[in-house]
C-alpha positions as CSV (number, residue, x, y, z in Angstrom):
1,M,80.2,82.9,129.3
2,T,80.5,83.8,133.0
3,A,78.6,86.7,134.4
4,D,82.0,88.8,135.8
5,V,83.6,88.0,132.8
6,P,83.0,91.0,130.0
7,M,82.6,89.6,126.9
8,V,85.3,92.0,125.3
9,D,88.5,93.7,127.5
10,M,90.9,95.5,125.4
11,V,93.9,96.6,127.3
12,G,96.7,98.7,126.0
13,V,96.1,97.9,122.3
14,H,98.2,99.6,119.9
15,K,98.2,98.8,116.2
16,W,101.1,99.8,113.5
17,F,100.8,99.6,109.7
18,G,104.5,100.3,108.6
19,E,104.9,103.8,110.2
20,S,101.8,104.9,110.8
21,H,100.3,104.3,114.0
22,V,96.8,103.5,114.3
23,L,95.4,102.4,117.2
24,K,97.5,104.3,120.4
25,G,96.8,102.3,123.7
26,V,93.0,101.6,123.1
27,D,91.1,100.3,126.6
28,L,87.4,98.9,126.0
29,V,85.2,96.8,128.0
30,V,82.1,95.3,127.0
31,P,80.3,93.5,129.4
32,T,77.9,90.3,128.2
33,G,74.7,91.0,126.8
34,T,75.2,94.8,125.9
35,V,75.5,97.1,122.7
36,T,78.3,99.3,122.6
37,V,78.3,102.2,119.7
38,V,82.0,103.5,118.7
39,L,81.1,106.8,116.9
40,G,84.4,108.7,115.4
41,P,85.6,110.4,112.3
42,S,87.0,108.5,109.3
43,G,90.7,107.5,110.4
44,S,90.0,107.4,114.0
45,G,90.9,103.9,114.3
46,K,87.5,102.6,114.7
47,S,87.3,99.7,112.3
48,T,90.7,98.8,112.9
49,A,89.9,98.1,116.6
50,L,87.1,95.9,115.1
51,R,89.3,93.7,112.9
52,C,92.0,93.5,116.0
53,I,88.8,92.2,118.2
54,N,88.6,88.7,115.7
55,Q,92.1,89.0,114.6
56,L,91.8,89.9,111.2
57,E,94.6,92.3,111.9
58,E,97.1,91.5,114.6
59,I,97.9,93.8,117.5
60,G,101.4,95.4,118.1
61,A,101.1,96.0,121.8
62,G,98.4,95.1,124.5
63,S,96.2,92.4,124.6
64,I,92.6,91.6,123.7
65,R,90.1,88.9,125.2
66,V,86.8,87.8,124.5
67,D,84.6,85.7,126.6
68,G,87.9,85.3,128.9
69,E,90.1,83.8,126.4
70,L,93.2,85.9,125.2
71,M,92.7,86.2,121.5
72,G,95.6,85.5,119.2
73,Y,98.1,84.4,121.8
74,K,98.7,81.9,124.8
75,E,100.6,83.2,127.6
76,G,104.3,81.5,128.4
77,T,107.4,82.3,130.4
78,R,110.7,82.4,128.6
79,G,113.8,82.9,131.6
80,G,111.1,83.5,134.2
81,K,109.5,86.0,132.6
82,P,105.9,86.2,130.9
83,V,105.7,86.3,127.1
84,L,103.1,85.6,124.6
85,Y,103.3,83.4,121.6
86,R,101.0,83.9,118.4
87,L,99.0,81.1,118.0
88,H,99.0,78.5,114.9
89,P,96.2,79.9,112.5
90,K,94.0,77.3,112.6
91,V,93.5,78.0,116.3
92,I,92.9,81.8,115.9
93,S,90.3,80.9,113.0
94,R,88.6,78.6,115.9
95,Q,88.6,81.9,118.1
96,R,87.3,83.8,115.2
97,S,84.4,81.5,114.7
98,R,82.9,82.5,117.8
99,I,82.6,86.1,116.7
100,G,80.3,87.2,113.8
101,M,81.1,90.5,111.7
102,V,79.3,92.3,109.0
103,F,81.0,94.6,107.0
104,Q,80.6,97.6,105.0
105,R,80.4,95.7,101.6
106,F,78.9,92.7,101.7
107,N,81.2,90.2,100.4
108,L,78.6,87.7,99.2
109,F,80.1,85.3,96.9
110,P,78.0,86.2,93.5
111,H,77.7,82.4,92.3
112,M,76.0,81.4,95.1
113,T,72.0,81.9,96.3
114,A,71.4,83.6,99.5
115,I,70.8,80.0,101.6
116,G,74.2,78.8,99.9
117,N,76.0,81.9,101.2
118,V,74.5,81.4,104.6
119,M,75.5,77.4,104.2
120,E,79.0,78.0,102.8
121,A,80.9,78.9,106.3
122,Q,78.9,76.5,108.9
123,V,80.0,73.7,105.9
124,Q,83.6,74.6,105.5
125,V,84.5,75.9,109.0
126,L,81.6,74.5,111.9
127,G,81.9,71.1,109.9
128,R,78.1,71.3,109.6
129,S,76.4,68.5,107.2
130,K,74.5,70.2,104.4
131,A,71.4,69.5,105.4
132,E,71.9,71.0,108.9
133,A,73.7,73.9,107.5
134,R,70.5,74.5,105.3
135,E,68.2,74.0,108.0
136,R,69.7,76.9,110.0
137,A,70.4,79.1,107.1
138,T,66.8,78.8,106.8
139,E,66.4,79.8,110.3
140,V,68.3,83.1,110.3
141,L,67.2,84.1,106.8
142,T,63.7,83.9,108.3
143,R,64.8,86.1,111.4
144,V,66.1,88.6,109.0
145,G,62.8,88.9,107.1
146,L,64.2,87.0,103.4
147,D,62.5,84.2,103.5
148,D,61.1,84.5,100.3
149,R,64.3,85.4,98.9
150,M,66.4,82.2,99.9
151,D,67.0,81.2,96.1
152,H,68.0,84.4,94.5
153,Y,71.4,85.6,93.7
154,P,73.2,88.8,95.0
155,A,72.7,90.5,91.5
156,Q,68.8,90.0,92.0
157,L,68.8,91.5,95.6
158,S,69.1,95.0,97.1
159,G,71.3,96.4,98.9
160,G,69.5,96.5,102.1
161,Q,68.9,92.6,101.0
162,Q,72.1,91.6,100.4
163,Q,73.2,93.4,103.7
164,R,70.4,91.5,105.6
165,V,71.7,88.1,104.0
166,A,75.2,88.7,105.4
167,I,73.9,89.1,108.7
168,A,72.3,86.0,108.6
169,R,75.4,84.2,107.3
170,A,77.1,85.7,110.9
171,L,74.3,84.7,112.8
172,A,74.4,80.7,111.3
173,M,77.6,80.6,113.0
174,D,76.1,80.9,116.5
175,P,78.2,83.9,117.6
176,E,79.1,85.2,121.3
177,L,79.8,88.5,119.6
178,M,78.7,90.6,116.5
179,L,80.5,92.9,115.1
180,F,79.8,95.6,112.6
181,D,81.7,97.9,111.1
182,E,79.4,100.9,109.4
183,P,76.7,98.0,108.3
184,T,74.8,101.0,106.3
185,S,77.2,103.1,105.0
186,A,77.0,101.8,101.6
187,L,73.6,101.2,101.1
188,D,71.0,104.2,99.8
189,P,69.1,105.9,102.4
190,E,65.7,104.7,102.0
191,L,67.7,101.1,102.6
192,V,68.9,101.8,105.9
193,G,65.7,101.3,107.7
194,E,65.6,97.4,107.1
195,V,68.9,96.9,108.6
196,L,68.7,98.7,111.7
197,G,65.4,96.9,111.8
198,V,67.2,93.5,112.0
199,M,70.2,94.9,114.3
200,R,67.4,96.4,116.9
201,D,66.0,92.8,116.9
202,L,69.2,91.3,117.6
203,A,69.9,94.1,120.2
204,R,66.6,92.9,122.0
205,S,67.5,89.3,122.1
206,G,70.4,89.9,124.4
207,M,73.3,89.7,121.1
208,T,76.4,91.4,122.5
209,M,77.3,94.0,120.1
210,I,79.8,96.2,118.9
211,V,78.7,98.9,116.0
212,V,80.9,101.6,114.7
213,T,78.1,103.9,112.7
214,H,77.0,107.2,112.3
215,E,73.6,106.6,112.7
216,I,73.1,108.6,116.1
217,G,69.5,107.6,116.1
218,F,70.2,104.4,116.4
219,A,73.0,104.7,118.9
220,R,70.6,106.6,121.6
221,E,67.9,103.7,120.9
222,V,69.5,100.4,121.4
223,A,73.2,100.9,122.7
224,D,73.8,100.5,126.3
225,Q,77.4,102.9,125.9
226,A,78.8,104.7,123.4
227,V,82.6,105.5,122.3
228,F,84.1,108.4,120.9
229,M,87.5,107.3,119.1
230,A,89.8,110.4,117.5
231,D,93.5,109.7,116.1
232,G,93.9,106.4,117.1
233,V,92.6,107.1,121.3
234,V,89.1,106.8,122.9
235,V,88.6,110.1,123.2
236,E,85.5,109.8,125.5
237,H,83.4,106.7,127.0
238,G,80.1,105.9,128.7
239,P,76.5,105.7,129.1
240,V,75.7,106.8,125.3
241,E,72.5,109.1,127.1
242,Q,75.8,111.0,128.4
243,V,78.3,110.4,125.5
244,I,75.7,111.9,122.8
245,G,73.8,114.1,125.3
246,A,76.0,115.6,127.3
247,P,79.8,114.9,125.8
248,T,82.3,116.9,128.2
249,E,85.1,116.6,125.5
250,Q,85.2,119.1,122.8
251,R,86.3,116.7,120.2
252,T,83.6,114.6,120.6
253,K,80.9,117.8,120.8
254,D,82.5,118.9,117.6
255,F,81.7,115.6,115.9
256,L,78.7,115.6,116.9
257,A,77.7,119.4,115.7
258,S,79.0,117.7,112.4
259,V,77.0,114.7,112.1
260,L,73.5,115.6,113.7
C-alpha cells in the first residue's frame, strides 16, 4: 500500500438492475487506515455500492480502484481509443480475496463448527494447509472473543456470536479492506454491543473499514468520515462530526431526525 493512494477510489459509478437505476454516479474516496460510515434510508444504494466495490455486482459505468488496482477490468485500447475489458472470473476472485465482507445475515455453513467455517475459505481460496488454516482460525476467533466456542455449530451460537464468527472468517483471509453491510441489523438489541465492540477494536488496529449502518453512536465514536446516500447518489459527505453533528443538506437532516 502506498500512502498517497487511497484504499478505495470510486469515480462516477453507475449500476442498473434492469430498468432500475440504483447507483447514479457515485464518487467515494476512502483513505487507507480510516473508517467510513455510509448512512441513508432503505433503497438508497448503500449495500449495492459495497457489493460493487468487491465485485459481487458488476458496475454499469465508472470505475472502482482498491489500493490503486482497477477492480473487475483491465485497461486497453481498441482502434486507438481506451477501452475496458472484463477480467476473467478467477482474476476477479483473486481481487476479491483482498477484501473482507460481513453481511446482515451471517451466511455460515450450518454443518461446520465455528473453526470449520473460518478455515474453509482459507483452504479453498488461499490454498493454505489445514494446519495453517486452523492456526489462523484459532488466532482470529480468539481475537473476537470466541476462544471457548470454536467447536460449536452455528445453531449452538447466539446471533451476536454467529456474526463474530463471520467477522473472524473475513479476518482470517488477511484482507486489506473490510466492508460491513449493516452487520447488526439482524441482531436482537442486547447482542448489538458485542459485535460493535469487535468492530471498534478493528478500527483501533488501523483496519480500513467501510460500514453501512444505522448505529449513529458507533459512527460518531469510530468513524473518520461519513457519507449520506439517498436515491442512488451521495447527498453529503465529510468528517463525521460535520455530517452527523451539523449536516448542511435537508435530506441528511431529515434522515438523522428520524433515526436519532
